[in-house]
C-alpha positions in Angstrom: 67.7 196.4 21.2 66.7 196.7 17.6 64.0 193.9 18.0 62.7 195.6 21.1 62.3 198.9 19.4 60.6 197.2 16.5 58.1 195.4 18.8 57.4 198.7 20.6 56.8 200.6 17.4 54.7 197.9 15.9 52.5 197.8 19.0 52.1 201.6 19.0 51.1 201.3 15.3 48.4 198.8 16.2 47.0 201.0 18.9 47.0 204.2 16.7 45.8 202.6 13.5 42.1 203.3 14.2 42.9 207.1 13.9 43.9 206.5 10.3 40.9 204.4 9.5 37.8 206.0 11.0 35.6 203.1 9.9 37.0 201.2 12.9 36.0 203.8 15.4 32.4 202.6 15.6 33.5 199.4 17.2 36.9 200.4 18.8 35.4 203.2 20.9 32.7 201.1 22.5 35.3 198.4 23.3 37.6 200.9 25.0 34.7 202.5 27.0 33.3 199.2 28.0 36.8 198.0 29.1 37.6 201.1 31.2 34.2 201.4 32.9 33.8 197.7 33.6 37.3 197.2 34.8 37.2 200.1 37.2 33.7 200.1 38.5 32.7 196.4 38.4 35.8 194.1 38.2 38.2 195.6 40.7 37.3 192.9 43.2 36.8 190.1 40.6 34.5 189.1 37.8 31.0 188.1 38.7 28.9 185.7 36.6 26.9 188.6 35.3 30.1 190.4 34.1 31.4 187.3 32.5 28.2 186.8 30.6 28.3 190.4 29.3 32.0 190.0 28.4 31.4 186.7 26.6 28.7 188.5 24.5 31.2 191.2 23.7 33.7 188.6 22.4 30.9 187.0 20.4 29.8 190.3 18.9 33.3 191.4 18.0 34.0 188.0 16.4 30.9 188.4 14.2 32.0 191.8 13.2 35.4 190.5 12.2 33.8 187.8 10.1 31.6 190.3 8.4 34.5 192.6 7.6 36.5 189.6 6.4 34.0 188.6 3.8 33.9 192.3 2.6 37.7 191.9 1.8 37.5 188.5 0.2 39.8 189.6 -2.7 43.0 189.3 -0.5 45.3 186.4 -0.5 43.7 183.1 0.4 46.3 182.2 3.0 45.7 185.4 5.0 42.0 185.1 4.6 42.1 181.5 6.0 44.1 182.6 9.0 41.8 185.5 9.8 38.8 183.3 9.4 40.2 180.8 11.9 41.0 183.5 14.4 37.5 185.0 14.1 35.9 181.6 14.5 38.0 180.9 17.6 37.0 184.3 19.1 33.4 183.6 18.5 33.8 180.1 20.1 35.6 181.8 23.0 32.7 184.1 23.7 30.2 181.2 23.4 32.3 179.1 25.8 32.3 181.8 28.4 28.6 182.2 28.2 28.0 178.5 28.5 30.3 178.3 31.5 28.3 181.1 33.1 25.0 179.4 32.5 26.4 176.2 34.2 27.9 178.4 37.0 31.4 177.1 36.4 34.1 178.9 38.4 36.4 179.1 35.3 34.1 181.7 33.9 35.4 184.2 36.5 38.9 183.9 34.9 38.2 183.5 31.2 35.5 186.1 31.2 37.4 189.1 32.5 36.9 192.2 30.4 40.6 193.0 30.4 41.6 190.0 28.3 38.5 190.2 26.1 39.1 193.9 25.4 42.8 193.4 24.7 42.4 190.9 22.0 39.5 192.8 20.5 41.5 196.0 20.4 44.7 194.6 18.9 43.0 192.3 16.3 40.3 194.6 15.0 42.9 196.7 12.9 44.0 193.5 11.2 40.5 192.7 10.1 39.9 196.2 8.8 43.1 196.0 6.7 45.0 198.7 8.7 47.6 196.1 9.9 48.9 193.1 8.1 49.6 189.8 9.8 53.3 189.4 10.2 55.6 187.6 12.6 56.5 190.9 14.4 52.8 191.8 14.7 52.0 188.5 16.4 55.1 188.8 18.6 54.2 192.3 19.7 50.7 191.3 20.6 51.9 188.3 22.7 54.7 190.4 24.4 52.4 193.2 25.4 49.6 191.0 26.8 51.2 190.7 30.3 52.3 194.3 30.2 48.7 195.4 29.4 47.3 193.2 32.1 49.6 194.3 35.0 49.7 197.9 33.9 45.9 198.0 34.1 46.0 196.3 37.5 48.5 198.8 38.8 46.3 201.7 37.6 43.3 200.2 39.3 45.1 199.8 42.6 46.5 203.4 42.4 43.2 205.0 41.7 40.8 205.5 44.7 38.0 203.0 45.0 34.7 204.2 43.4 32.3 205.7 45.9 29.8 203.0 44.9 32.0 200.3 46.4 32.0 202.0 49.8 28.2 202.4 49.7 27.8 198.8 48.7 30.1 197.7 51.5 28.3 199.8 54.1 25.0 198.5 52.8 26.1 194.9 53.1 27.4 195.5 56.7 24.2 197.2 57.7 22.2 194.3 56.3 24.3 191.8 58.2 24.0 193.8 61.4 20.3 194.0 61.0 20.0 190.3 60.5 22.2 189.5 63.5 20.3 192.0 65.7 17.0 190.5 64.6 18.2 187.0 65.2 19.4 188.0 68.7 16.0 189.5 69.5 14.2 186.4 68.3 16.5 184.2 70.4 15.9 186.4 73.5 12.2 186.3 73.0 12.3 182.5 72.6 14.3 182.1 75.8 12.0 184.6 77.8 8.9 182.9 76.5 10.1 179.5 77.4 11.0 180.6 80.9 7.6 182.2 81.4 5.8 179.1 80.1 7.8 176.9 82.5 7.0 179.1 85.4 3.3 179.2 84.5 3.1 175.4 84.3 4.9 175.2 87.7 2.3 177.5 89.3 -0.5 175.5 87.8 0.9 172.2 89.1 1.5 173.6 92.5 -2.1 174.9 92.8 -3.8 171.6 91.7 -4.7 169.0 94.4 -3.3 165.6 94.1 -6.1 163.5 92.6 -6.2 159.9 91.4 -7.8 159.5 88.1 -9.5 156.2 87.4 -9.9 154.7 84.0 -13.0 155.9 82.1 -16.2 153.9 82.6 -18.4 152.6 79.8 -21.4 150.4 79.7 -22.3 148.4 82.9 -19.3 149.4 85.0 -16.9 147.6 82.6 -13.5 149.2 82.5 -11.1 149.3 79.6 -7.7 147.8 80.2 -5.0 150.4 80.8 -2.7 151.2 77.8 1.0 151.0 78.3 
């Protein structure tokens, strides 16, 4: 129970640390807003390639901000500096990898490029780079423990909330477009069948009205006939 309470209090400290260091707010607030708006309005039914590309860029941008902040605090212990540098480089590589997979239209981008995971790691790691939270075993453990909690809690909230009105309009628009296509195709098919029947009937009338005649081979020269072609 003691370790559980410590993990919970540590995670709460991570989330509330930007309130004690306003310098972080300029990047934390956009991360929160982008996560909430994108998760609810765009990624309720999955992550498109366009969303994944944007989310990959968010990871890239946050990783670059971490690196910038890291070199501003170069006076700290070399061991901690090295760990933070490795994490920021990995996060930058993560964003670049997502963007590359989107360019190549790889299905894995739909899973790695979700805004929920990108935002989670950006939110919990940014206080570490701004010096509000120190890297300890309990901090790392709390981040890992609350990852699935964060994911499924967000999923439950999305399912509990009513679908955005835009989703209904988009669905109706897609259904209307499909109905129009099907109706147009049916009209074209009917026109083709009617035209074909009319053409066949016309040719039948023409054949019936023409007398039976024998056509001889064309004549050329002095009555010489060309041999028939088979």
